[in-house]
BAVEX-244415 format. One line per field, with one value per residue (C-alpha): residue in three letters; x, y, z. Coordinates in nm, 2 decimals, padded with zeros to 4 digits. Example, Ala and Ser with C-alpha at 12.3 -4.5 7.8 and 13.67 -1.06 7.14 Angstrom:
# residues 2
aa <- (ALA_SER)
xx <- (01.23_01.37)
yy <- (-00.45_-00.11)
zz <- (00.78_00.71)
# end
This chain:
# residues 399
aa <- (MET_PRO_ARG_ALA_THR_PRO_PRO_ARG_ARG_GLU_PRO_SER_GLU_VAL_ILE_ARG_ARG_GLU_PRO_GLY_TYR_ARG_PRO_PRO_PRO_PRO_PRO_PRO_ARG_GLN_ALA_PRO_PRO_PRO_PRO_PRO_ARG_GLN_SER_PRO_PRO_ARG_GLN_SER_PRO_PRO_ARG_GLN_ALA_PRO_PRO_PRO_PRO_PRO_ARG_ARG_PRO_PRO_PRO_PRO_PRO_ALA_ALA_ALA_ARG_PRO_PRO_VAL_PRO_PRO_PRO_ALA_ALA_THR_ALA_PRO_PRO_LYS_ARG_LYS_LYS_ARG_TRP_GLY_ARG_ARG_ILE_PHE_ALA_THR_LEU_THR_ILE_ILE_VAL_LEU_LEU_ALA_VAL_GLY_GLY_LEU_VAL_GLY_GLY_ALA_VAL_TRP_ILE_ASP_THR_ALA_LEU_ARG_ARG_VAL_THR_VAL_PHE_ASP_TYR_ALA_ASP_ARG_PRO_ALA_ALA_GLY_ALA_GLY_THR_THR_TRP_LEU_LEU_VAL_GLY_SER_ASP_SER_ARG_ALA_GLY_LEU_THR_PRO_GLU_GLN_GLN_ALA_GLN_LEU_ALA_THR_GLY_GLY_ASP_LEU_GLY_ASN_GLY_ARG_THR_ASP_THR_ILE_LEU_VAL_VAL_HIS_ILE_PRO_GLY_LEU_GLY_SER_GLY_ALA_PRO_THR_THR_LEU_VAL_SER_LEU_PRO_ARG_ASP_SER_TYR_VAL_ASN_ILE_PRO_GLY_HIS_GLY_LYS_ASP_LYS_ILE_ASN_ALA_ALA_PHE_ALA_GLU_GLY_GLY_ALA_PRO_LEU_LEU_ALA_GLN_THR_VAL_GLU_GLU_ALA_THR_GLY_LEU_HIS_LEU_ASP_HIS_TYR_ALA_GLU_VAL_GLY_PHE_ASP_GLY_PHE_ALA_VAL_VAL_VAL_ASP_ALA_LEU_GLY_GLY_VAL_ASP_VAL_CYS_PRO_ALA_ASP_PRO_ILE_ASP_ASP_PRO_LEU_ALA_GLY_ILE_THR_LEU_PRO_ALA_GLY_CYS_GLN_THR_LEU_ASP_GLY_SER_LYS_ALA_LEU_GLY_TYR_VAL_ARG_THR_ARG_ALA_THR_PRO_ARG_ALA_ASP_LEU_ASP_ARG_MET_VAL_HIS_GLN_ARG_GLU_PHE_MET_ALA_ALA_VAL_MET_HIS_ARG_ALA_SER_SER_PRO_LEU_VAL_TRP_LEU_ASN_PRO_TRP_ARG_TRP_TYR_SER_VAL_PRO_LYS_ALA_ALA_VAL_GLY_SER_LEU_THR_VAL_ASP_SER_GLY_ASP_HIS_VAL_TRP_ASP_LEU_ALA_GLN_LEU_GLY_TRP_ALA_LEU_HIS_GLY_SER_THR_THR_ALA_ILE_THR_VAL_PRO_ILE_GLY_GLU_PHE_THR_GLY_ASN_ASP_SER_GLY_SER_VAL_VAL_VAL_TRP_ASP_SER_ASP_ALA_ALA_ASP_GLN_LEU_PHE_GLN_ALA_LEU_ARG_THR_ASP_SER_ALA_ILE_PRO_LYS_SER_VAL_LEU_ASP_ALA_GLN_PRO)
xx <- (00.00_00.15_00.24_00.04_00.21_00.24_00.09_00.31_00.44_00.54_00.92_00.89_00.76_01.03_00.93_01.19_01.17_01.38_01.64_01.50_01.15_00.94_00.60_00.32_00.20_-00.13_-00.44_-00.53_-00.82_-01.13_-01.30_-01.66_-01.91_-02.05_-02.40_-02.67_-02.77_-03.12_-03.33_-03.43_-03.79_-04.06_-04.19_-04.56_-04.67_-04.75_-05.11_-05.30_-05.46_-05.84_-05.99_-06.08_-06.45_-06.65_-06.63_-06.96_-07.04_-07.00_-07.33_-07.47_-07.39_-07.66_-07.88_-07.78_-08.02_-08.09_-07.94_-08.19_-08.24_-08.21_-08.52_-08.60_-08.62_-08.84_-09.09_-09.33_-09.34_-09.42_-09.71_-09.85_-09.81_-10.00_-10.28_-10.30_-10.33_-10.61_-10.80_-10.76_-10.88_-11.18_-11.28_-11.24_-11.47_-11.73_-11.72_-11.75_-12.04_-12.21_-12.16_-12.28_-12.58_-12.67_-12.62_-12.82_-13.09_-13.12_-13.15_-13.41_-13.61_-13.59_-13.72_-13.99_-14.15_-14.50_-14.51_-14.78_-14.75_-14.83_-14.70_-14.84_-15.03_-14.96_-14.93_-14.72_-14.55_-14.19_-13.94_-13.82_-13.52_-13.47_-13.69_-14.05_-14.24_-14.61_-14.68_-15.02_-15.18_-15.46_-15.77_-15.84_-15.96_-15.86_-15.70_-15.82_-16.04_-16.34_-16.14_-15.85_-16.08_-16.23_-15.89_-15.77_-16.11_-16.13_-16.51_-16.61_-16.61_-16.68_-16.43_-16.30_-16.03_-15.98_-15.68_-15.65_-15.31_-15.17_-14.82_-14.60_-14.24_-13.98_-13.61_-13.39_-13.10_-12.74_-12.61_-12.95_-12.93_-13.31_-13.45_-13.67_-14.03_-14.34_-14.67_-15.00_-15.29_-15.62_-15.81_-16.12_-15.94_-16.18_-15.98_-16.04_-16.00_-15.91_-16.20_-16.43_-16.48_-16.44_-16.45_-16.26_-15.90_-15.93_-16.21_-15.94_-15.79_-16.13_-16.21_-15.87_-15.63_-15.27_-15.24_-15.54_-15.45_-15.09_-15.23_-15.47_-15.20_-14.97_-15.24_-15.34_-14.98_-14.79_-14.52_-14.36_-14.38_-14.07_-14.17_-14.47_-14.51_-14.83_-14.90_-15.22_-15.40_-15.25_-14.90_-14.89_-14.97_-14.73_-14.44_-14.51_-14.52_-14.20_-14.03_-14.15_-14.38_-14.35_-14.34_-14.59_-14.67_-15.03_-15.08_-15.44_-15.61_-15.79_-16.10_-16.22_-16.43_-16.44_-16.06_-16.05_-15.82_-15.83_-15.50_-15.40_-15.20_-14.82_-14.55_-14.63_-14.54_-14.82_-14.84_-14.96_-15.34_-15.32_-15.08_-15.32_-15.60_-15.38_-15.30_-15.67_-15.86_-16.06_-16.17_-15.96_-16.04_-15.93_-16.03_-15.86_-15.60_-15.48_-15.49_-15.25_-15.02_-15.03_-14.95_-14.64_-14.52_-14.58_-14.38_-14.09_-14.12_-14.12_-13.80_-13.64_-13.74_-13.62_-13.27_-13.24_-12.96_-13.21_-13.39_-13.09_-12.89_-13.18_-13.10_-13.48_-13.54_-13.29_-13.55_-13.89_-13.85_-13.75_-14.01_-14.28_-14.17_-14.17_-14.51_-14.66_-14.53_-14.66_-14.43_-14.41_-14.27_-13.96_-13.88_-13.61_-13.47_-13.21_-13.48_-13.65_-13.31_-13.28_-13.63_-13.56_-13.23_-13.40_-13.69_-13.44_-13.27_-13.40_-13.74_-14.01_-14.36_-14.66_-15.01_-15.11_-15.25_-15.63_-15.87_-16.19_-16.39_-16.72_-16.97_-17.13_-17.27_-16.95_-17.00_-16.77_-16.47_-16.15_-16.07_-15.71_-15.58_-15.48_-15.23_-15.04_-15.05_-14.90_-14.61_-14.55_-14.54_-14.33_-14.07_-14.06_-14.02_-13.71_-13.56_-13.62_-13.70_-14.07_-14.21_-14.26_-14.62_-14.69_-14.54_-14.73_-15.06_-15.04_-15.36)
yy <- (00.00_00.34_00.57_00.87_01.19_01.43_01.77_02.02_02.28_02.62_02.69_02.91_02.62_02.39_02.07_01.93_01.56_01.36_01.13_00.78_00.90_00.68_00.79_00.55_00.32_00.42_00.24_-00.07_-00.02_-00.21_-00.41_-00.31_-00.54_-00.80_-00.74_-00.92_-01.25_-01.25_-01.55_-01.65_-01.53_-01.78_-01.88_-01.95_-02.24_-02.13_-02.04_-02.22_-01.98_-02.00_-02.17_-01.92_-01.83_-02.00_-01.81_-01.66_-01.60_-01.24_-01.05_-00.98_-00.64_-00.39_-00.27_00.06_00.32_00.66_00.94_01.08_01.45_01.67_01.65_02.02_01.99_01.67_01.74_01.98_01.76_01.45_01.63_01.76_01.42_01.26_01.50_01.47_01.09_01.13_01.37_01.15_00.85_01.03_01.16_00.81_00.67_00.94_00.88_00.50_00.54_00.79_00.56_00.26_00.45_00.56_00.22_00.06_00.32_00.28_-00.10_-00.06_00.19_-00.02_-00.33_-00.15_00.03_-00.07_-00.18_-00.25_-00.37_-00.07_-00.11_-00.45_-00.38_-00.41_-00.15_00.09_00.40_00.37_00.49_00.85_01.05_01.10_00.96_01.02_00.98_00.97_01.12_01.08_01.22_00.98_01.10_00.74_00.72_00.36_00.29_00.62_00.62_00.85_01.07_01.09_01.18_01.46_01.59_01.59_01.73_01.46_01.50_01.15_00.89_01.12_01.08_00.75_00.60_00.90_01.13_01.48_01.54_01.40_01.52_01.41_01.48_01.46_01.44_01.51_01.28_01.37_01.64_01.76_02.09_02.10_02.15_01.91_01.97_01.93_01.91_01.92_01.73_01.86_01.58_01.68_01.64_01.48_01.19_00.84_00.57_00.24_00.00_00.25_00.53_00.90_01.03_01.25_01.13_01.06_00.82_00.59_00.54_00.47_00.21_00.03_00.18_00.27_00.05_00.19_00.55_00.50_00.35_00.64_00.90_00.72_00.71_01.07_01.21_00.97_00.96_00.64_00.63_00.48_00.52_00.56_00.70_00.76_00.94_00.91_01.16_01.02_00.98_01.34_01.48_01.25_01.35_01.72_01.68_01.47_01.75_02.00_02.18_02.34_02.71_02.85_03.21_03.25_03.58_03.60_03.48_03.14_03.04_02.70_02.50_02.20_02.18_02.27_02.57_02.95_03.10_03.47_03.60_03.59_03.34_03.09_02.74_02.48_02.15_01.83_01.88_02.25_02.16_01.89_02.15_02.40_02.17_02.05_02.38_02.52_02.83_03.06_03.28_03.02_02.71_02.41_02.61_02.77_02.44_02.29_02.59_02.54_02.17_02.24_02.51_02.29_02.01_02.25_02.37_02.01_01.93_02.25_02.16_01.80_01.91_02.18_02.14_02.25_01.92_01.69_01.84_01.72_01.34_01.27_01.36_01.09_00.83_01.01_01.15_00.82_00.63_00.88_00.87_00.49_00.47_00.72_00.60_00.34_00.27_00.04_-00.31_-00.21_00.11_00.13_00.38_00.50_00.60_00.80_00.96_01.06_01.21_01.41_01.54_01.65_01.83_02.01_02.17_02.41_02.31_02.43_02.40_02.42_02.30_02.10_02.35_02.39_02.45_02.51_02.44_02.28_02.04_01.71_01.39_01.35_01.70_01.99_01.89_02.03_01.99_02.01_02.22_01.93_02.11_02.28_01.97_01.76_02.02_02.00_01.62_01.60_01.83_01.61_01.29_01.43_01.64_01.95_02.30_02.37_02.58_02.95_02.93_02.66_02.87_03.18_02.99_02.90_02.96)
zz <- (00.00_-00.08_00.20_00.27_00.16_00.46_00.42_00.26_00.48_00.40_00.40_00.70_00.91_01.06_01.22_01.45_01.55_01.79_01.66_01.60_01.56_01.34_01.24_01.35_01.10_00.95_01.08_00.89_00.64_00.74_00.47_00.41_00.58_00.36_00.24_00.44_00.31_00.16_00.15_-00.19_-00.28_-00.23_-00.56_-00.58_-00.80_-01.15_-01.21_-01.48_-01.73_-01.73_-02.03_-02.30_-02.33_-02.60_-02.92_-03.03_-03.40_-03.49_-03.50_-03.85_-03.98_-03.89_-04.17_-04.29_-04.16_-04.31_-04.12_-03.86_-03.90_-03.59_-03.36_-03.40_-03.78_-03.78_-03.51_-03.71_-04.02_-03.82_-03.65_-03.98_-04.14_-03.85_-03.87_-04.24_-04.21_-03.96_-04.17_-04.48_-04.29_-04.15_-04.50_-04.64_-04.38_-04.44_-04.81_-04.77_-04.54_-04.77_-05.07_-04.87_-04.76_-05.11_-05.25_-04.97_-05.00_-05.37_-05.34_-05.07_-05.28_-05.60_-05.42_-05.23_-05.53_-05.62_-05.98_-06.24_-06.60_-06.81_-07.17_-07.24_-07.56_-07.93_-08.21_-08.02_-08.19_-08.29_-08.03_-08.09_-07.97_-07.60_-07.32_-07.25_-06.92_-06.85_-06.51_-06.35_-06.04_-05.95_-05.76_-05.64_-05.28_-05.25_-04.91_-04.76_-04.45_-04.43_-04.18_-04.43_-04.72_-04.50_-04.41_-04.77_-04.90_-05.17_-05.20_-05.11_-05.38_-05.67_-05.95_-05.80_-06.02_-06.25_-06.30_-06.18_-06.35_-06.68_-06.77_-07.06_-06.97_-07.26_-07.17_-07.47_-07.56_-07.50_-07.73_-07.85_-07.67_-07.62_-07.27_-07.08_-07.18_-06.96_-07.16_-06.96_-07.11_-06.98_-06.81_-07.01_-07.34_-07.59_-07.75_-07.88_-07.61_-07.78_-07.76_-07.59_-07.85_-07.79_-07.43_-07.18_-07.16_-06.78_-06.85_-06.99_-06.64_-06.49_-06.77_-06.79_-06.54_-06.63_-06.94_-07.11_-07.02_-07.16_-07.48_-07.52_-07.47_-07.72_-07.98_-07.93_-07.93_-08.15_-07.88_-07.76_-07.38_-07.21_-06.84_-06.62_-06.27_-06.07_-05.74_-05.54_-05.31_-04.99_-05.13_-05.26_-04.92_-04.73_-04.96_-04.91_-04.53_-04.53_-04.71_-04.44_-04.68_-05.02_-05.11_-05.36_-05.47_-05.60_-05.77_-05.64_-05.33_-05.36_-05.16_-05.26_-05.00_-05.23_-05.23_-04.86_-04.90_-04.83_-04.94_-04.95_-05.24_-05.22_-05.13_-04.85_-04.74_-04.77_-04.59_-04.75_-04.74_-04.85_-05.13_-05.25_-05.26_-05.44_-05.73_-05.75_-05.73_-06.01_-05.82_-06.03_-06.33_-06.59_-06.40_-06.56_-06.74_-06.41_-06.24_-06.50_-06.45_-06.07_-06.11_-06.32_-06.09_-05.79_-05.94_-05.99_-05.63_-05.50_-05.69_-05.56_-05.21_-05.24_-05.35_-05.08_-04.82_-04.55_-04.61_-04.64_-04.35_-04.13_-04.05_-04.01_-04.37_-04.48_-04.39_-04.40_-04.76_-04.93_-04.73_-04.83_-05.20_-05.21_-05.05_-05.29_-05.62_-05.87_-06.16_-06.46_-06.41_-06.62_-06.42_-06.16_-05.91_-06.15_-06.40_-06.13_-06.05_-06.41_-06.41_-06.09_-06.23_-06.55_-06.37_-06.15_-06.44_-06.71_-06.84_-07.08_-06.94_-07.18_-07.23_-07.54_-07.80_-07.75_-08.03_-07.83_-07.51_-07.59_-07.46_-07.57_-07.43_-07.22_-07.06_-07.09_-07.30_-07.44_-07.81_-07.92_-08.20_-08.42_-08.64_-08.36_-08.15_-08.43_-08.46_-08.09_-08.07_-08.39_-08.23_-07.91_-08.12_-08.29_-08.01_-08.21_-08.09_-08.02_-08.30_-08.21_-08.33_-08.07_-07.79_-07.91_-07.91_-07.54_-07.36)
# end
């Protein structure tokens, strides 16, 4: 081991030592203590790895969905769409119910109509253009009690089985441009009745009912009749009451005890019994001529009332009016509810209402009779057969 070098002294310092002096040996160097013995770490037994979980098949890829717009942008459209669907569904249900009601009502009316065979005779005129109806108002008291006859002022059994109203209604074909024409035939018209000689035209109904009357009208006019409809006293009044009354506007007051009415001049609403008296009265200056005018005007008023929203907005009318109409009508065996609908539609539109041209009023063994102007009448019926315009001479000669 090398000896330690004594500290260096400065030259001014003098260290004197005795002779034979030996410096003490340096202390021995101690070896560093050995590190403490550490026991070897305890080793735990090796852990066994847990078995791997069963492998599941990967889920199918999710279907691609369209991006969802922000809630604020989608809320109003969804609400509108929801309300739109509800309104559409409600309207659909209403339409289906209305259509079902119309179809069901039409089937019921068609099956409930009273029918008779009218056009069952030979030697009929050839069919012309358009469609022609024979409308009859019968004064038959059949089925009326004495109390009902008194209420309706029918005058007992006089005139039983005759006709108070005879109307020929011609509906032009499509594209003709001519209006629907109503022609009144006076009930006292003096014509030939097949198999019975000459008599008043309403005697044909008394002698042979609807078939003989239709045959008489066809022979007198030369028109081919396509349809027939008849209304009796009781049915007429019931229909008017079911409609809630009908408005008329007589120009002059009417006082007729035989018809059971006392009416002031001016517009007014008539119930069933008063309406029947109005279309039957002769207590006017022109008697039968005024009565035919009243009948045509009243028919137009009935059609206007029947199509009024005030009637059909009342649910009670939905049953009472069709029921009254079915109970009042008698039609030909070949007529159906759609034929009546066509007639109603034609009468609701523009019409021309006239009386058959009259030559004279006279009397004979049949009583007071009306004789037609044969030339003017032939022109009128020829125009109807061909869907032509009614000659001006016929219109000017109206009574």
